[in-house]
C-alpha positions in Angstrom: -7.4 -45.0 -4.4 -7.8 -41.5 -5.8 -5.1 -38.9 -5.3 -5.9 -36.0 -3.1 -5.6 -32.3 -4.0 -5.9 -29.4 -1.6 -7.8 -26.6 -3.1 -7.6 -22.9 -1.9 -11.3 -22.4 -1.6 -13.4 -19.3 -0.9 -16.9 -20.5 -1.8 -17.0 -17.9 -4.6 -17.7 -18.5 -8.3 -14.2 -19.4 -9.5 -13.2 -21.9 -6.7 -16.6 -23.5 -6.6 -16.4 -24.3 -10.3 -12.8 -25.4 -9.9 -13.8 -27.8 -7.1 -16.3 -29.5 -9.3 -13.9 -29.5 -12.3 -11.1 -31.2 -10.2 -13.6 -33.8 -9.1 -15.2 -34.6 -12.4 -12.6 -33.8 -15.0 -9.4 -34.7 -13.1 -10.7 -37.4 -10.8 -9.3 -36.1 -7.6 -10.6 -36.3 -4.0 -10.8 -32.6 -3.2 -9.8 -31.2 0.2 -11.3 -27.6 0.3 -9.3 -25.2 2.5 -10.7 -21.8 3.3 -8.0 -19.6 5.1 -9.6 -16.9 7.2 -7.5 -13.8 7.0 -10.3 -11.6 8.0 -12.7 -11.7 5.1 -16.3 -11.2 6.1 -17.9 -14.5 5.3 -20.4 -16.9 6.8 -17.9 -19.8 7.3 -20.5 -22.3 8.2 -22.0 -21.7 4.8 -18.6 -22.1 3.1 -17.8 -25.5 4.4 -21.3 -26.7 3.8 -21.2 -25.4 0.2 -17.8 -27.1 -0.3 -19.1 -30.5 0.8 -22.3 -30.0 -1.2 -20.3 -29.2 -4.3 -18.2 -32.4 -4.0 -15.4 -31.9 -1.6 -14.4 -34.9 0.6 -13.3 -32.6 3.4 -13.5 -28.9 4.2 -11.1 -27.0 6.5 -11.7 -23.5 7.9 -8.4 -22.1 9.2 -8.5 -18.9 11.3 -5.1 -17.2 10.8 -6.1 -13.6 11.5 -3.7 -13.1 14.4 -0.8 -14.8 12.5 -1.6 -12.6 9.5 -1.2 -9.5 11.6 1.8 -10.4 13.7 3.9 -12.2 11.1 2.9 -10.5 7.9 1.2 -7.1 8.2 3.4 -6.0 11.1 6.5 -6.6 8.9 4.9 -4.6 6.1 4.1 -1.7 8.5 7.6 -1.6 9.9 9.0 -1.6 6.4 6.6 1.1 5.2 6.2 -1.0 2.0 4.0 0.6 -0.6 4.0 -0.7 -4.2 4.3 2.0 -6.9 3.6 4.8 -4.3 -0.1 3.8 -3.9 -0.9 0.1 -3.1 -0.6 -1.0 0.5 -0.2 -4.7 -0.6 -3.4 -6.1 0.9 -3.6 -9.1 -1.3 0.1 -9.6 -1.5 0.6 -9.9 2.2 -2.1 -12.6 2.5 -1.0 -14.9 -0.3 2.2 -16.3 1.3 0.4 -17.1 4.5 -2.4 -18.9 2.6 0.2 -20.9 0.6 1.8 -21.9 3.9 -1.4 -23.2 5.3 -2.2 -25.1 2.1 1.2 -26.8 2.3 0.6 -27.7 6.0 -2.8 -29.3 5.3 -1.5 -31.1 2.2 1.1 -32.8 4.4 -1.6 -33.6 7.1 -3.9 -35.1 4.4 -1.2 -36.8 2.3 -2.2 -34.9 -0.7 0.0 -34.9 -3.9 -1.1 -31.6 -5.3 -2.4 -28.1 -4.5 -4.8 -26.2 -6.7 -5.6 -22.5 -6.8 -8.0 -20.3 -8.6 -5.6 -17.6 -9.8 -5.8 -16.8 -13.5 -2.9 -17.0 -15.9 -2.9 -13.3 -16.3 -2.5 -12.2 -12.7 0.0 -11.9 -9.9 -1.6 -14.4 -7.5 -0.5 -17.4 -9.5 3.1 -16.4 -8.9 2.5 -15.6 -5.2 0.8 -18.9 -4.5 3.3 -21.0 -6.4 6.4 -19.2 -5.2 5.3 -19.9 -1.6 4.5 -23.5 -2.3 7.8 -24.1 -4.1 9.7 -22.4 -1.3 8.0 -24.6 1.4 7.3 -27.9 -0.3 8.7 -28.2 -3.8 7.6 -31.8 -4.3 3.9 -30.9 -4.4 2.3 -30.7 -7.8 0.5 -27.4 -8.6 -2.7 -27.3 -10.5 -3.9 -24.0 -12.0 -7.2 -24.7 -13.8 -7.3 -21.2 -15.5 -4.2 -22.3 -17.4 -5.6 -25.6 -18.4 -9.4 -25.7 -18.9 -11.6 -24.5 -21.8 -13.5 -21.9 -19.7 -12.3 -18.5 -21.0 -14.2 -16.0 -18.8 -16.2 -15.6 -15.6 -19.3 -15.7 -17.8 -18.3 -19.2 -18.9 -17.9 -20.1 -15.2 -21.4 -18.9 -14.5 -22.7 -21.2 -17.2 -20.7 -24.1 -15.9 -21.9 -23.6 -12.4 -25.5 -23.6 -13.6 -25.0 -26.8 -15.5 -23.6 -28.5 -12.4 -26.1 -27.1 -10.0 -23.6 -24.9 -8.1 -25.3 -22.1 -6.1 -24.1 -18.6 -7.0 -24.1 -15.1 -5.5 -22.4 -13.5 -8.5 -24.3 -12.5 -11.6 -23.3 -11.2 -15.0 -24.4 -7.7 -13.8 -22.4 -8.0 -10.6 -19.2 -9.4 -11.9 -16.5 -7.6 -10.0 -13.6 -9.8 -8.9 -13.0 -9.0 -5.2 -10.4 -10.0 -2.7 -11.0 -9.2 1.0 -9.1 -9.6 4.2 -8.9 -7.6 7.4 -6.3 -5.2 5.8 -8.3 -4.3 2.6 -10.8 -5.1 0.0 -10.0 -4.9 -3.7 -12.3 -4.6 -6.8 -11.3 -5.5 -10.3 -13.0 -6.5 -13.6 -16.3 -5.4 -15.0 -16.4 -1.8 -16.1 -13.2 -1.1 -14.3 -11.3 -2.8 -17.1 -11.6 0.4 -19.1 -9.5 3.0 -17.3 -11.5 5.8 -19.0 -14.6 4.7 -17.0 -15.0 6.6 -13.8 -15.7 4.1 -11.1 -19.1 4.3 -9.3 -19.2 4.7 -5.6 -21.5 1.6 -5.7 -18.3 -0.5 -5.9 -17.4 0.3 -2.3 -18.0 -2.3 0.3 -16.3 -0.8 3.4 -16.1 2.9 3.0 -18.4 5.8 2.2 -17.3 8.0 -0.6 -15.0 10.8 0.6 -17.7 13.4 -0.4 -20.2 11.6 1.9 -17.8 11.3 4.8 -18.7 12.8 8.1 -19.0 16.6 8.1 -17.0 17.0 11.3 -13.3 16.6 11.5 -12.2 13.7 13.7 -8.9 13.7 15.6 -7.5 10.5 16.9 -4.1 9.4 18.4 -2.2 6.3 17.6 0.5 5.0 19.9 3.5 2.9 18.6 6.0 0.7 20.3 9.1 -0.4 18.3 7.3 0.5 15.0 4.0 -1.2 15.8 0.7 0.3 16.7 -0.6 -0.7 20.1 -3.2 1.9 21.2 -5.9 4.1 19.7 -6.7 7.2 21.8 -4.8 5.8 24.7 -6.7 2.5 24.7 -4.9 -0.8 24.1 -6.2 -3.2 21.5 -5.1 -6.7 20.4 -3.4 -6.7 17.0 -6.5 -7.9 15.1 -9.0 -5.7 17.0 -6.8 -2.6 16.5 -7.0 -3.0 12.7 -10.7 -3.6 12.8 -11.2 -0.5 14.9 -9.2 1.7 12.6 -11.1 0.3 9.6 -14.3 1.3 11.4 -12.9 4.8 12.1 -11.4 5.4 8.7 -14.3 4.0 6.6 -16.8 6.5 7.8 -14.6 9.3 6.5 -13.9 7.6 3.2 -10.2 7.3 4.1 -8.0 4.8 2.2 -9.8 4.6 -1.2 -7.6 4.5 -4.2 -8.3 3.9 -7.9 -5.0 2.9 -9.7 -3.5 1.4 -12.7 -0.6 -0.8 -11.6 2.1 -2.8 -13.3 1.5 -6.6 -12.8 4.5 -8.8 -12.5 3.5 -10.8 -15.6 4.0 -7.7 -17.8 0.6 -6.1 -18.3 -1.1 -3.2 -16.5 -4.3 -3.7 -14.5 -6.8 -1.3 -13.0 -8.3 -1.7 -9.5 -10.1 0.1 -6.8 -8.9 -0.6 -3.3 -10.2 0.3 0.2 -7.7 0.2 3.0 -8.9 2.6 5.7 -7.1 1.3 8.8 -3.9 0.6 6.9 -3.8 4.1 5.5 -4.1 5.6 9.0 -1.4 3.3 10.3 1.0 4.1 7.5 0.5 7.9 7.8 1.2 7.8 11.5 4.2 5.5 11.2 5.7 7.7 8.5 5.3 10.8 10.7 6.8 9.1 13.7 9.8 7.8 11.8 10.6 11.4 10.6 10.8 12.4 14.3 13.1 9.6 15.5 15.2 8.4 12.6 18.3 10.3 11.5 18.5 11.7 7.9 20.8 9.0 6.5 18.9 6.1 7.9 15.5 7.5 6.9 16.8 8.1 3.3 18.2 4.6 3.0 15.2 3.0 4.5 13.0 4.6 1.8 15.1 2.9 -0.8 14.8 -0.4 1.0 11.1 0.0 1.5 10.6 0.2 -2.3 12.6 -3.0 -2.8 10.7 -4.7 0.0 7.4 -3.7 -1.6 8.5 -5.1 -5.0 9.5 -8.4 -3.3 6.2 -8.8 -1.5 4.2 -7.8 -4.6 6.2 -10.3 -6.7 5.5 -13.2 -4.3 9.0 -13.5 -2.9 8.0 -13.4 0.7 10.1 -16.5 1.6 13.2 -15.3 -0.4 16.6 -14.9 1.3 16.7 -11.2 0.4 13.4 -10.4 1.9 14.4 -12.1 5.1 17.7 -10.2 5.2 15.9 -6.9 4.7 13.6 -7.8 7.6 16.7 -7.8 9.9 17.7 -4.3 8.7 14.1 -3.0 9.1 13.8 -4.4 12.6 17.0 -2.5 13.6 15.6 0.8 12.4 12.4 0.3 14.4 13.9 0.0 17.8 13.2 3.6 18.6 10.0 4.1 16.6 8.1 4.5 19.8 5.7 7.4 20.6 2.4 8.9 19.8 0.9 10.5 16.7 -2.2 12.7 16.4 -4.1 12.5 13.2 -6.9 14.4 11.5 -9.5 12.6 9.4 -11.9 14.4 7.1 -13.5 13.7 3.7 -11.1 11.1 2.5 -8.0 12.7 4.0 -5.8 11.4 6.8 -3.2 13.9 8.0 -0.7 13.7 10.8 -0.9 16.9 12.9 1.4 16.2 15.9 4.0 13.8 17.1 5.9 13.0 20.3 8.5 10.4 21.3 11.0 9.9 24.1 13.5 9.1 21.2 12.8 12.3 19.3 15.8 13.7 17.5 14.1 17.1 17.3 15.7 19.7 19.5 13.9 23.0 20.1 17.1 24.4 21.6 18.9 24.0 18.3 16.2 25.0 15.8 14.7 27.9 17.6 14.6 31.3 15.7 15.0 32.9 19.1 18.3 33.4 20.9 20.0 30.2 22.0 23.2 29.2 23.7 23.9 25.8 22.0 24.5 26.8 18.4 27.1 29.2 17.1 25.9 30.6 13.8 29.4 31.6 12.8 30.2 27.9 12.5 28.0 27.7 9.5 30.6 29.7 7.4 33.2 27.1 7.7 30.7 24.3 7.0 29.5 26.0 3.9 33.1 26.6 2.7 33.9 22.9 3.0 30.5 21.7 1.7 30.8 23.9 -1.5 34.5 23.3 -2.0 34.0 20.9 -5.0 31.8 23.6 -6.6 34.5 26.2 -6.1 37.3 24.0 -7.5 35.2 23.2 -10.5 34.5 26.9 -11.1 38.2 27.8 -10.9 39.0 25.1 -13.4 36.3 26.3 -15.8 37.6 29.9 -15.5 41.2 28.8 -16.2 40.1 26.9 -19.3 38.0 29.8 -20.6 40.3 32.7 -19.7 41.1 33.5 -23.3 37.5 33.4 -24.4 35.3 36.4 -24.6 32.6 36.3 -22.0 29.3 37.1 -23.6 26.3 36.9 -21.4 22.9 36.9 -23.0 19.5 37.4 -21.3 16.0 37.2 -22.8 14.9 40.1 -20.7 17.1 42.4 -18.6 16.4 45.8 -17.1 18.9 48.0 -15.2 17.7 50.7 -12.7 19.7 53.2 -10.8 18.9 56.0 -8.3 18.3 58.6 -11.0 15.7 56.2 -12.6 13.9 56.0 -9.2 13.8 59.8 -9.0 12.4 60.1 -12.5 9.8 57.4 -11.7 8.6 59.3 -8.6 8.4 62.6 -10.5 6.3 61.0 -13.3 4.0 59.4 -10.7 3.5 62.7 -8.9 2.8 64.5 -12.2 0.2 61.9 -13.2 -1.6 62.3 -9.8 -1.6 66.1 -10.2 -3.0 65.7 -13.7 -5.8 63.4 -12.5 -6.8 65.9 -9.7 -6.9 68.9 -12.2 -9.0 66.8 -14.6 -11.4 66.0 -11.8 -11.7 69.7 -10.7 -12.6 70.7 -14.3 
């Protein structure tokens, strides 16, 4: 009896070629698994193609709701952004896909799991870290690290030789990853960072310059750090993200073109479209500023960066990430309220916030007269706050008391009241001279 291998299958070029390679070159019975995290696909075509290509079975697993509730929601609450730009669309999906591959491998009695990540990318780490954390006894097969095919062009030739139907061509050779949170574009002419990307690469958004000519204002309501309403209307978790993608994409919101540092040590360049996620993150950040105290907000920013690194590096199931989740959850208890945002020509800007847990007090910050704050108290506060500076200055003065103080300035001018009188007189004389000249 042949051994079984579970293949993470999308129906695209790479995984279709891998399926045939596992069957022919490795002698496995292949179980193709397509995990639906919101990518826009014809799933009936995918499982049919998998069986036609040689798979013994094909699974289509719809995990969109689990993806939002157990993965995206955690990232939203954390405010996790990798290297200040990337909203981790691919990174959030990979541990969930790994989890489903492991579950089906156990159902099918498979001895191995295969994936189509290359030996140069981050996804190989993400898939394999997830598999090892959940089921370390399973063998992992990564064809890109084993076979003799060196490029996507080679894969196209292999597919033709084995009668595998294709949608990709050598002219349309971008590597894309899509889920309900984002779509990414890599490869092709994007591999040279000096090439300006063409708007033809976009699949979701219009270019910012071609966004709607009218400003659109929307409101987003949060409860305990999570978005629940758009313009006062409740949506399910999945539908809310789809709706925000629809709203943001027509304004060109959420497009980034970045060079990022891969975990494996090289830089890569990609174009990402994350319209709904960009809106959510902007609103969430604005609401946190209203309800979190200064120390918590400052420390959470540091934690968010670490969280983003852990997710990017594939360490979703690590003890540290789980511990940070507990801290994040505690900070989100009062992140409840409503945010108004303005969308226009690629920009998403928070313009108003309100919350029953707001720490903002108009009584205290008003420039008008108030009865709750004694401005004289500030003097004592400043004296204590600056005491280390004062002590340091006294020490320096004592150490330097026998030295000549010579102060040098590049440019220094000194004026007194007599100088001002002379200036006014010169100005009047000049004006009188000008009038006399005009009269002549």
